[in-house]
N, CA, C and O of each residue as an XYZ file, in Angstrom:
372
protein
N      29.684     27.840     35.619
C      30.051     26.554     35.129
C      28.948     26.037     34.226
O      27.770     26.115     34.574
N      29.319     25.508     33.067
C      28.326     24.988     32.140
C      28.331     23.473     32.168
O      29.355     22.839     32.422
N      27.183     22.916     31.908
C      27.052     21.461     31.852
C      27.306     21.016     30.426
O      26.741     21.587     29.494
N      28.143     20.011     30.235
C      28.393     19.555     28.881
C      27.142     18.963     28.248
O      26.336     18.315     28.917
N      26.997     19.192     26.966
C      25.871     18.639     26.225
C      26.165     17.181     25.919
O      27.243     16.855     25.422
N      25.214     16.302     26.212
C      25.473     14.902     25.932
C      25.654     14.664     24.439
O      24.985     15.287     23.615
N      26.555     13.768     24.105
C      26.797     13.426     22.711
C      25.775     12.420     22.226
O      24.880     12.020     22.970
N      25.910     12.015     20.979
C      24.972     11.042     20.443
C      25.088      9.715     21.176
O      26.152      9.342     21.669
N      23.985      9.030     21.232
C      23.951      7.735     21.901
C      24.846      6.739     21.191
O      24.982      6.771     19.968
N      25.454      5.855     21.965
C      26.299      4.831     21.364
C      25.462      3.798     20.629
O      25.991      3.010     19.845
N      24.138      3.799     20.883
C      23.249      2.877     20.205
C      22.523      3.566     19.051
O      21.424      3.147     18.686
N      23.098      4.590     18.480
C      22.449      5.343     17.411
C      22.227      4.466     16.193
O      23.024      3.581     15.884
N      21.135      4.730     15.515
C      20.822      4.030     14.276
C      21.898      4.370     13.249
O      22.156      5.552     13.022
N      22.540      3.377     12.616
C      23.605      3.674     11.657
C      23.116      4.507     10.477
O      23.918      5.164      9.813
N      21.812      4.490     10.208
C      21.273      5.291      9.109
C      21.124      6.757      9.504
O      20.813      7.593      8.656
N      21.339      7.080     10.774
C      21.213      8.463     11.218
C      22.565      9.171     11.284
O      22.666     10.260     11.849
N      23.586      8.573     10.722
C      24.907      9.194     10.727
C      25.128      9.892      9.391
O      25.019      9.273      8.332
N      25.434     11.166      9.445
C      25.685     11.949      8.241
C      27.115     11.741      7.765
O      27.939     11.181      8.488
N      27.406     12.185      6.564
C      28.728     11.996      5.968
C      29.837     12.571      6.836
O      30.943     12.031      6.855
N      29.561     13.665      7.560
C      30.596     14.283      8.397
C      30.713     13.628      9.772
O      31.474     14.100     10.616
N      29.963     12.540     10.008
C      30.037     11.821     11.280
C      29.045     12.309     12.318
O      28.927     11.704     13.384
N      28.325     13.398     12.032
C      27.339     13.895     12.993
C      26.049     13.066     12.864
O      25.866     12.321     11.902
N      25.167     13.217     13.853
C      23.935     12.437     13.908
C      22.727     13.340     13.764
O      22.783     14.524     14.097
N      21.645     12.786     13.271
C      20.372     13.466     13.283
C      19.339     12.489     13.840
O      19.503     11.277     13.701
N      18.291     12.992     14.460
C      17.306     12.093     15.047
C      16.571     11.316     13.961
O      16.203     11.872     12.926
N      16.361     10.032     14.209
C      15.661      9.191     13.254
C      14.164      9.322     13.484
O      13.685      9.260     14.616
N      13.437      9.504     12.390
C      11.987      9.533     12.504
C      11.481      8.118     12.790
O      12.030      7.147     12.269
N      10.451      8.000     13.602
C       9.879      6.672     13.845
C       9.348      6.078     12.542
O       8.867      6.798     11.667
N       9.443      4.757     12.428
C       8.928      4.045     11.257
C       7.557      3.479     11.615
O       7.421      2.707     12.564
N       6.545      3.872     10.847
C       5.176      3.440     11.073
C       4.712      2.615      9.890
O       4.801      3.064      8.747
N       4.220      1.419     10.148
C       3.625      0.597      9.098
C       2.117      0.671      9.239
O       1.563      0.332     10.285
N       1.458      1.118      8.179
C       0.000      1.156      8.122
C      -0.446      0.005      7.238
O      -0.030     -0.102      6.084
N      -1.296     -0.857      7.787
C      -1.824     -1.998      7.047
C      -3.303     -1.718      6.809
O      -4.121     -1.813      7.724
N      -3.628     -1.377      5.583
C      -4.978     -0.904      5.241
C      -5.268     -1.267      3.789
O      -4.409     -1.096      2.924
N      -6.468     -1.766      3.518
C      -6.801     -2.185      2.158
C      -7.657     -1.168      1.400
O      -7.939     -1.373      0.219
N      -8.071     -0.092      2.040
C      -8.896      0.914      1.373
C      -8.042      2.100      0.911
O      -7.442      2.781      1.743
N      -7.976      2.357     -0.405
C      -7.112      3.431     -0.927
C      -7.363      4.805     -0.295
O      -6.410      5.534     -0.019
N      -8.614      5.165     -0.064
C      -8.901      6.473      0.532
C      -8.328      6.566      1.943
O      -7.764      7.594      2.317
N      -8.469      5.501      2.726
C      -7.920      5.486      4.091
C      -6.394      5.597      4.069
O      -5.797      6.275      4.906
N      -5.779      4.928      3.108
C      -4.321      4.997      2.962
C      -3.882      6.431      2.701
O      -2.934      6.917      3.319
N      -4.568      7.107      1.787
C      -4.206      8.491      1.455
C      -4.366      9.412      2.656
O      -3.489     10.231      2.931
N      -5.472      9.286      3.369
C      -5.735     10.154      4.526
C      -4.699      9.910      5.622
O      -4.149     10.859      6.181
N      -4.434      8.652      5.926
C      -3.454      8.339      6.964
C      -2.057      8.808      6.584
O      -1.323      9.329      7.423
N      -1.694      8.625      5.330
C      -0.370      9.070      4.892
C      -0.218     10.580      5.034
O       0.802     11.060      5.531
N      -1.221     11.324      4.602
C      -1.149     12.793      4.730
C      -1.065     13.232      6.190
O      -0.333     14.164      6.523
N      -1.808     12.565      7.046
C      -1.848     12.967      8.454
C      -0.574     12.589      9.213
O      -0.144     13.317     10.107
N       0.025     11.454      8.859
C       1.129     10.929      9.658
C       2.516     11.209      9.088
O       3.494     11.204      9.835
N       2.623     11.451      7.798
C       3.931     11.623      7.149
C       4.773     12.767      7.722
O       5.996     12.632      7.764
N       4.193     13.873      8.161
C       5.056     14.928      8.716
C       5.804     14.509      9.988
O       6.849     15.081     10.298
N       5.294     13.535     10.715
C       5.873     13.154     11.998
C       6.689     11.870     11.962
O       7.495     11.629     12.861
N       6.496     11.044     10.943
C       7.193      9.760     10.905
C       7.321      9.260      9.472
O       6.679      9.776      8.557
N       8.154      8.256      9.299
C       8.286      7.598      7.999
C       7.160      6.587      7.902
O       7.108      5.624      8.666
N       6.258      6.813      6.959
C       5.074      5.971      6.826
C       5.306      4.959      5.713
O       5.692      5.320      4.601
N       5.066      3.692      6.024
C       5.110      2.617      5.051
C       3.717      2.012      5.001
O       3.018      1.966      6.014
N       3.314      1.552      3.830
C       1.963      1.021      3.657
C       1.999     -0.372      3.064
O       2.806     -0.667      2.182
N       1.121     -1.217      3.553
C       0.830     -2.491      2.906
C      -0.680     -2.634      2.879
O      -1.389     -2.017      3.676
N      -1.166     -3.450      1.958
C      -2.606     -3.623      1.822
C      -3.076     -5.015      2.233
O      -4.278     -5.280      2.247
N      -2.159     -5.892      2.562
C      -2.491     -7.280      2.923
C      -1.718     -7.703      4.172
O      -0.624     -7.208      4.445
N      -2.309     -8.620      4.912
C      -1.678     -9.108      6.132
C      -0.343     -9.781      5.891
O       0.613     -9.539      6.628
N      -0.259    -10.628      4.864
C       0.999    -11.313      4.573
C       2.100    -10.319      4.204
O       3.255    -10.501      4.589
N       1.747     -9.269      3.461
C       2.726     -8.220      3.135
C       3.231     -7.562      4.412
O       4.423     -7.284      4.544
N       2.332     -7.316      5.342
C       2.712     -6.680      6.613
C       3.692     -7.550      7.389
O       4.680     -7.054      7.931
N       3.412     -8.849      7.440
C       4.311     -9.754      8.162
C       5.696     -9.773      7.526
O       6.703     -9.747      8.233
N       5.754     -9.817      6.202
C       7.044     -9.815      5.512
C       7.789     -8.503      5.766
O       8.993     -8.503      6.020
N       7.062     -7.392      5.695
C       7.669     -6.084      5.953
C       8.267     -6.049      7.355
O       9.390     -5.581      7.543
N       7.524     -6.540      8.333
C       7.998     -6.507      9.720
C       9.251     -7.351      9.916
O      10.121     -6.995     10.710
N       9.349     -8.462      9.201
C      10.560     -9.279      9.281
C      11.768     -8.546      8.711
O      12.874     -8.659      9.239
N      11.556     -7.801      7.640
C      12.662     -7.146      6.937
C      13.024     -5.783      7.507
O      14.206     -5.441      7.551
N      12.047     -4.992      7.946
C      12.302     -3.596      8.300
C      12.068     -3.255      9.761
O      12.545     -2.215     10.217
N      11.369     -4.069     10.504
C      11.093     -3.853     11.917
C      10.605     -2.430     12.226
O      11.361     -1.614     12.752
N       9.348     -2.140     11.898
C       8.810     -0.806     12.201
C       8.701     -0.570     13.700
O       8.699     -1.511     14.494
N       8.612      0.697     14.070
C       8.454      1.057     15.476
C       7.014      0.862     15.939
O       6.759      0.585     17.111
N       6.074      1.010     15.002
C       4.655      0.901     15.322
C       3.930      0.356     14.107
O       4.266      0.691     12.971
N       2.918     -0.497     14.351
C       2.095     -1.042     13.271
C       0.655     -0.641     13.550
O       0.129     -0.898     14.633
N       0.019     -0.008     12.566
C      -1.379      0.374     12.654
C      -2.152     -0.564     11.738
O      -1.986     -0.521     10.519
N      -3.000     -1.413     12.321
C      -3.681     -2.468     11.576
C      -5.152     -2.170     11.357
O      -5.861     -1.737     12.266
N      -5.596     -2.412     10.131
C      -7.019     -2.447      9.815
C      -7.555     -3.759     10.383
O      -6.857     -4.773     10.336
N      -8.753     -3.765     10.908
C      -9.314     -4.993     11.461
C      -9.856     -5.883     10.343
O      -9.649     -7.096     10.367
N     -10.547     -5.296      9.367
C     -11.184     -6.079      8.307
C     -10.386     -5.971      7.010
O     -10.375     -4.929      6.354
N      -9.718     -7.073      6.653
C      -8.978     -7.154      5.392
C      -9.280     -8.501      4.759
O      -9.667     -9.433      5.463
N      -9.113     -8.626      3.451
C      -9.519     -9.849      2.758
C      -8.730    -11.117      3.118
O      -9.350    -12.158      3.334
N      -7.420    -11.077      3.191
C      -6.662    -12.321      3.395
C      -6.494    -12.683      4.871
O      -6.733    -13.827      5.257
N      -6.098    -11.750      5.671
C      -5.956    -11.929      7.124
C      -6.540    -10.682      7.768
O      -6.291     -9.568      7.308
N      -7.315    -10.863      8.828
C      -7.795     -9.657      9.503
C      -6.708     -9.147     10.454
O      -5.704     -9.824     10.678
N      -6.912     -7.975     10.999
C      -5.907     -7.357     11.850
C      -5.559     -8.184     13.077
O      -4.418     -8.162     13.538
N      -6.545     -8.923     13.616
C      -6.284     -9.761     14.789
C      -5.370    -10.931     14.434
O      -4.514    -11.323     15.228
N      -5.556    -11.482     13.244
C      -4.677    -12.577     12.800
C      -3.255    -12.078     12.573
O      -2.292    -12.761     12.923
N      -3.122    -10.899     11.992
C      -1.794    -10.316     11.786
C      -1.130    -10.075     13.137
O       0.045    -10.391     13.318
N      -1.873     -9.521     14.075
C      -1.335     -9.260     15.410
C      -0.875    -10.558     16.082
O       0.197    -10.598     16.684
N      -1.667    -11.597     15.981
C      -1.286    -12.887     16.575
C      -0.018    -13.416     15.938
O       0.841    -13.954     16.636
N       0.120    -13.277     14.626
C       1.339    -13.733     13.936
C       2.535    -12.896     14.335
O       3.639    -13.429     14.444
N       2.356    -11.602     14.556
C       3.466    -10.745     14.963
C       3.951    -11.077     16.372
O       5.144    -10.986     16.660
N       3.037    -11.455     17.234
C       3.416    -11.803     18.606
C       4.274    -13.031     18.599
O       4.701    -13.491     19.658
């Protein structure tokens, strides 16, 4: 006797549905908030194979992005010119 394979979750992300109605796993969305170009490049190269990486360079940009796209994880730089990472975190809470 074989056990049936579970079908796609009823709470599947609508963007994970292919034209034929089948599903594929959605990559996690990661927002990196960093103001140093070299750090942005290194983080993007390291993280892009495993998740969809989005970047902002300012705290206010990060807050707007989170309102519009709701990332799964936010990686914050502590020292940034307009808002530091702690201020962004407090605003996100």
